[in-house]
N, C-alpha and C positions, 0 to 999 in steps of 0.2 A: 690391605683390603681383606676383610674377613671372608673366609671360605664358607661353603655350605655346611650347616650343622648336621652331623650324622646321628642317627638313632643308635641305641645300644645294640640292637640286633645287627645293624649294618657294621658297627665296629667289631662285633664278635666274628662276623663272617669274613671281614677283611683280615683280622689277625689270624684266623684259621687258614685263609688262603695263603698268607705269607709264610706261616709255619710249615705248611705242606709243600711249599715250593711252587704252587700254581701261579702265584703272582710274586714278582720280586719287589724288594723295597724301593728300587729306583723307579719302578712303574707307578708307584703311588705318590711320588713327589709331585707337587703341584707348583708350577712356576707362577709366582705372583705377577700380575699385570696391572698396570694403572689404567683406570677408566679415562679415556680421552674423548672429549667432545669436539667433533670437527666443526670448525667455523670457516665459512666461505666469505672471504673479504669482498668478493665480487657481488654478493647479494646479502648484505647485512640486514638483520632484523631491525626494522625501524619502530615497530609498534610492540608494546608490552602486552602480556596476556590480559591485563585489566582493560587496556584500550581496545583490544580486539573484542572483548566481551561487551564493552560499551557500544561499539559499532554494531555488534550483533543485535543488541536490545533496541538500539536506535532505529535500525532498519526493520525490526519486527513491527514497530509502530507504522512505518511506511507501508509494509505489507498489508496491514489491516486497513489502512486508508485506501490503498490500491484495490484491495478486495471489494470494498464497498462501492467504490466508483465504477469499476468495470462491471460488477454484477448488475448495478442499476442501469448503466449506459448500454450494455449489450443485451440485457434481459436474458441472461443465461447464468447457470451456476459457475462461479469462478472461485478458484482456490489459489491463494498466494502465500508462500511461506519462505522464510530465509533458510537456504540450504547450507551455506558456508560463508566464512570470512577468512580469506587467505592473503598472505604476502608473497608477491612475485616480482620479478623484474618486468619492465614494460614489454620487453622483447618476448618473454615467455607468454604474456597475456595475448599479444597480437598474433603470435604463432598458433595459439589455441583456437582462434576464431576462424570459422569457415568463410569461403568466398563464393557467392555473395553473402553479405550480412546486412542487417539494418542497424547502422551505427550512428548515433547522434552525438555530436561534439557540443558540450554545454559550457557556457561561461558563468562564473559566479560574480555577483556584483561587488561583494566586500572582500573577495580573495583574488589573488593573482593566479592566472593559469586556467586550464580547462580540465574537465572531467569527461568521461565517456559513459554513455548509457546505451547498451547493446541488447537487442532482443532477437530471439530465434525467428527465422523467416517463416516457419510454419505457424507460429503463434500470431505473427503480424498479419499474414494472409488470412488466417481464420478470423481475426478481428475485423479486417477490411471486408471480408465476405459477409459477415453478420451486419456490419454497418450499411452495406449495400442491399440488404434484404435476404441474403442467403442463409444457409444453416452452418457455415463454417466447416465443411467436410474436408478433412485433411487429405483424403485419398485423391482429390481432384487438384491438389496444389503442387506446384513444382518450384524449386528454389530458383529465383531470378531477381533481377534488380527491380525496384519499384518504378512505376510510371509516374509522370508528373502529378496526375490527379491523386494517385494512391499516396504519394509523398506528402501532398497538401493535407489529405485527410489524417494521416498519421501524425503530422506536425501539430495539427489542431488537438488531437487526443493527447499527444505528448505534453503539450502545454498544461493541460489539466493534471496529468500525472506528476509533472514537476511541482505543481502547487502542493501535492501531497508530500513530496520529498522535502520541500522547504518547511512544511509544517513539522515533519519528523525531526528536522535539525534545529527547530526553533529554540529549544532549551539550551543548545550548545552555541549556535551562531546563527544570527539572522542574515539571510542573503536571498537574492533573487536569481533564479536560473533562467537563462535564455539559450535557445537553440541557435548556435552559430552556423552549423552545417550538418548535412546528413550524407553519409558515405556508404558505399556497398563493399568496397575493397578495403580490408583492414590495413593494408600497407600504406594507404593514403592518409592515415590518421596518426601522424607522428606528433603527438602533443608534448612529449618529453623525450630525452635521450633514451636509447634502448636499454642501457644498464641501470636506469633509475628505478628505485623501488616504488611499487604501487600496492594499494590494498584493493582486493577484488571482493565485492559483496555479491554473492550469487543467490538469486531468488528463483524458486521453483514455481512456475505458473501453469495453471491448468484452466483452459477456457472450454467448457463443455467436455468433449472427449479429446481435445487437442492439448498436448503437453509440450512445454518448452522451458527455456531458461532466460532470465534477465541478468545481465552482468553490469554492475556499476564499478567502473575503474576510477579510483581516486589516487592520483600521484601524491607521494609523501610531501613533495615540495610545495604542493598547493595548500594542504591543510597544516603544514608545519607551524604556522603562527598560532593555531588553536589546538594543537596536540595536547598541551597540558590540561585542556578542558575535557579531554576524552577519558574521563574516569567515571566509574560508577557513582562515586560519592558526589562529584560535581553535578552529574546529569540528574540524579535523583533529587538533590537539594534544589537545583534550579527549577525542576518541574514542580516541586512542592511549593516553592516560593511564588511561582506564577499562579498556581491554583488558589493560593490563600491570599493573594493580593486584594485588599478591599477596594482599591480604586478601580480595578478592572471590573469587579462585580457591580459597583455603583454605575459605572459607565454603561455596562450591558443593560442594567435596569432602566436607565434613562433612555437608551435607544429603543428598548422595547415599548416604553410608554409613548414614544413619539411615532411608533410604527403605525402606518395607515392600513386599516383592514376594511375591505368592502362589506357592507351589510345590506341585505335585500330581504324583502318579504314576498313570499309566494302566495298569491291570491287563490290559486287553484290550478288544476290540471284537466286536460281532456285529450282524447285520442281521436285522430282523424285519419281517414284513408287518403292515399295520394290523390285520388280523384276528387274527394271532397275539398282537399286543400287547394287544388288547381282551379276549382270553380268558386272559390271565395270571392266575394265582391263587397263594395261599400254598402253598409246597411245590414249586412248579415249579422245574426246574433249567435254567439258561441256560448254554450252552457257548460260551466265549470263543474267540478265534482265537489264543490264546497257550498254550504248554505250561508245565509246572512249571519246567523248567530254562531257559526263554527269558529274555532280558534285557527289562526293562520300559523304558518311555519316561518320563523325568522332565521335566515341563513347568514352565518358569519364566515367570510372567506368562501369556502366551498362546502362547509359542513352545516347541516341543520343543528342549531344550538338552542333555540327558544321556541315556545309557543307564545302567541300574542293575539291581541284583539285590536282591530283597526279603530281609529278615531281621529279627532281634529284638535289641535292646540292653536288657538288664534285663527290664522288663515292658512295654516299649514297642516298637511296630512301627517298623522302620527300613529304609532302603535304602542300598546301597553303590554309589557312582558308579564305573562301569567304563570309560566312554568319553564324550568330548565330541562332540555332534552339531554339525558345522559347517554353517552356512548357505551358500547359494550366494554371497552377498556376501563372506563371510569367506574362502571358497575362492579367489575371484577376487583378493582382496587378497593372499593368500599367493602366488598364481601371479605377480601383477604385481611383488610384492616380490622 
């Protein structure tokens, strides 16, 4: 083993100290030692650095999907990001969880065994409070087990969250996730032997002002059949192949062409007081804000899309499109283009 390289000034000072007797020659002898890397056979590493990196990137996609879903569903600013990906024994993971916890035991359709999806109780109760119309104030929450109603609500939300996890794994392995049970005591979730190695994906979650962690525990024995696919090269190539597949693009185009979109024409509008509305009767005439020769608004879905003029084709009422109503986004795109 090569020692540290001394500078010329350090060499001169060392020789001077030896010559004056301040330092003896025996004191400057360095005993060579071999570098030894300790290997614990009780907890061997099952995943390579490349596989850990792939799992990190894969769950970054899940974090983005989860971020969008929770922000839309809870109508609050949500931030989700992957904090770490670690290898532990199952016993170490279970010991790290508080009691009570919100633990979901999930089954995978195409793989044998179960995985665990655990969420901090403070985040769970904040989500429940917002779903029930509250503001998700953390100071009013205490760690406890979920009631039957709360568990039903969380299971429904978890089902949607699992769709995002399935989508994130889509390029590596297709499977369906189902919630088999929910537990509050970590000791009751013995899905693999205590000494088995697991990979723990930890996500940092912030819902409004409340912060917490999400832990996804995947035993090695569960994903052992697909471990060779957990490489950056395979993951990127599989994603590119799916994106460039012409058959999927054609299928999406066909489905879009067959999609049914409601179209309606607005003849006009008027404003009434509550009293006027309550006194309406047969034969009353309502005056709209449009004239006979005015263009009407044609609504596609829920968005005003065209101006049109009313008419008749044969025995049916019809409208003739006269102009396209451009949204602000479309106008900005034209200006930028």
